[in-house]
Backbone bond lengths (Angstrom), bond angles and torsions (degrees), N, CA, C in turn:
res aa  C-N    CA-C-N  psi(-1)  N-CA   C-N-CA  omega(-1)  CA-C   N-CA-C  phi
1 M - - - 1.406 - - 1.555 108.19 -
2 T 1.258 118.16 132.52 1.477 120.00 -178.18 1.471 109.56 -72.71
3 R 1.323 117.00 164.20 1.438 122.80 -178.14 1.544 110.01 -64.19
4 S 1.349 119.54 -44.47 1.481 120.01 -175.21 1.563 108.62 -68.95
5 R 1.345 116.60 -36.91 1.468 116.22 179.35 1.486 111.73 -64.21
6 A 1.315 117.23 -42.04 1.470 123.96 179.04 1.562 108.58 -63.29
7 F 1.303 116.47 -39.74 1.509 121.88 178.88 1.484 110.53 -62.59
8 H 1.366 118.04 -46.02 1.427 120.74 -177.94 1.544 111.47 -70.08
9 R 1.321 116.09 -41.06 1.473 120.55 178.61 1.570 110.07 -60.91
10 F 1.335 116.45 -38.33 1.449 120.24 179.03 1.527 109.55 -66.08
11 H 1.304 118.05 -43.38 1.471 119.00 -177.71 1.556 111.10 -73.27
12 R 1.288 119.11 -29.98 1.462 120.77 173.95 1.562 109.93 -66.46
13 W 1.330 113.14 -41.71 1.478 117.09 176.92 1.508 112.52 -64.07
14 T 1.312 118.36 -44.37 1.496 119.28 -179.41 1.555 109.67 -67.44
15 A 1.304 117.48 -34.24 1.465 119.83 178.13 1.578 109.37 -67.32
16 K 1.307 116.99 -38.75 1.450 121.15 175.67 1.515 111.53 -61.21
17 L 1.301 116.70 -42.06 1.466 119.35 179.57 1.530 110.41 -68.00
18 R 1.333 116.34 -39.76 1.459 119.27 178.00 1.493 111.57 -64.07
19 R 1.347 118.31 -43.17 1.458 118.76 177.25 1.511 113.62 -63.38
20 R 1.337 115.93 -40.74 1.438 119.70 -179.83 1.533 110.15 -63.99
21 S 1.357 118.97 -40.43 1.468 118.50 179.09 1.498 111.37 -67.53
22 L 1.372 118.42 -38.54 1.410 121.91 179.11 1.532 109.98 -63.93
23 R 1.322 116.44 -42.74 1.461 121.08 -178.53 1.599 109.96 -63.62
24 N 1.276 114.10 -37.97 1.486 117.88 179.06 1.534 111.71 -69.87
25 A 1.318 117.42 -23.85 1.487 121.23 -176.99 1.543 109.54 -80.81
26 L 1.310 118.06 -19.40 1.441 120.74 -175.75 1.536 111.03 -71.24
27 P 1.353 119.98 132.37 1.436 121.47 -177.83 1.562 112.76 -78.08
28 E 1.328 119.23 -26.43 1.449 119.35 -173.93 1.559 108.84 -82.55
29 P 1.321 115.47 153.97 1.490 118.75 -178.52 1.558 108.41 -71.43
30 R 1.296 113.40 150.12 1.460 119.79 179.35 1.515 107.78 -91.83
31 E 1.340 114.72 164.82 1.432 120.89 178.86 1.551 112.07 -58.48
32 G 1.327 116.87 129.59 1.445 119.76 176.57 1.536 112.69 91.56
33 E 1.327 118.02 -4.52 1.456 121.70 177.01 1.490 110.47 -90.38
34 L 1.310 115.55 142.67 1.475 120.13 173.69 1.504 107.19 -80.75
35 Q 1.330 115.12 141.22 1.477 118.13 -179.94 1.519 107.43 -121.59
36 A 1.281 117.62 150.95 1.475 123.00 178.57 1.460 109.76 -71.23
37 I 1.364 116.56 136.60 1.467 120.25 177.23 1.483 112.39 -65.13
38 H 1.318 113.11 -45.17 1.476 120.29 176.77 1.511 108.38 -128.55
39 P 1.328 117.41 116.27 1.508 117.90 175.80 1.545 111.10 -60.62
40 K 1.289 113.39 148.28 1.465 121.22 -175.00 1.550 111.92 -52.50
41 Q 1.313 113.45 -45.23 1.516 117.80 -176.46 1.491 110.03 -62.46
42 D 1.355 119.66 -39.44 1.443 120.89 178.85 1.559 112.14 -66.53
43 V 1.291 116.42 -38.62 1.484 120.83 179.11 1.484 108.01 -66.04
44 R 1.325 120.65 -44.44 1.440 122.92 178.93 1.495 111.48 -60.40
45 C 1.314 116.44 -47.19 1.487 122.31 -178.96 1.550 110.19 -60.79
46 R 1.318 117.34 -46.27 1.438 121.23 -178.59 1.517 110.47 -65.54
47 E 1.341 119.45 -43.27 1.455 119.75 178.22 1.512 110.70 -64.43
48 W 1.334 117.66 -39.54 1.462 119.28 178.03 1.518 112.02 -62.78
49 Q 1.357 116.78 -39.16 1.467 119.66 177.31 1.521 110.78 -67.06
50 R 1.341 117.46 -40.47 1.525 118.73 177.38 1.574 108.97 -62.33
51 D 1.284 117.30 -41.20 1.460 120.30 -179.98 1.501 111.18 -62.71
52 Q 1.335 116.55 -45.08 1.464 120.26 -179.79 1.535 111.99 -65.98
53 L 1.334 116.10 -37.62 1.493 121.19 178.16 1.527 108.45 -67.31
54 K 1.330 119.30 -40.11 1.445 121.71 179.53 1.526 108.81 -64.08
55 D 1.323 118.58 -45.77 1.488 120.67 179.04 1.536 110.19 -61.91
56 W 1.275 117.33 -33.50 1.498 120.53 -176.28 1.518 109.21 -74.82
57 L 1.353 117.99 -38.18 1.445 123.01 -177.67 1.527 114.24 -77.49
58 E 1.329 117.91 -25.57 1.504 121.09 -177.77 1.522 113.88 -58.19
59 P 1.321 119.20 -45.79 1.508 117.79 179.06 1.483 113.81 -64.16
60 E 1.371 120.28 -33.57 1.383 122.38 176.09 1.549 113.02 -65.05
61 A 1.327 113.75 -39.78 1.500 116.14 179.43 1.540 109.09 -68.87
62 L 1.319 120.16 -35.89 1.419 122.81 177.83 1.553 111.82 -66.02
63 E 1.279 116.54 -35.79 1.475 120.82 179.05 1.537 109.35 -67.41
64 R 1.312 117.69 -40.73 1.453 122.29 179.66 1.501 111.78 -66.05
65 A 1.291 116.98 -39.18 1.455 123.10 178.82 1.521 115.72 -63.98
66 S 1.364 114.73 -32.10 1.460 117.80 -178.76 1.516 114.89 -87.36
């Protein structure tokens, strides 16, 4: 392999690595990727809020019933 060919192959390879690392650092989904409908953290937070609201409303419902 000639020196110039090796030089260009090396730079193409490093550019590919650089693009790959930049692509991985992006937070938004890329074209063709499946994305979660609801991220796990949002689901956990929403369920925790529902549970807290349910616990808060139960004593009021018991007071009304008595």
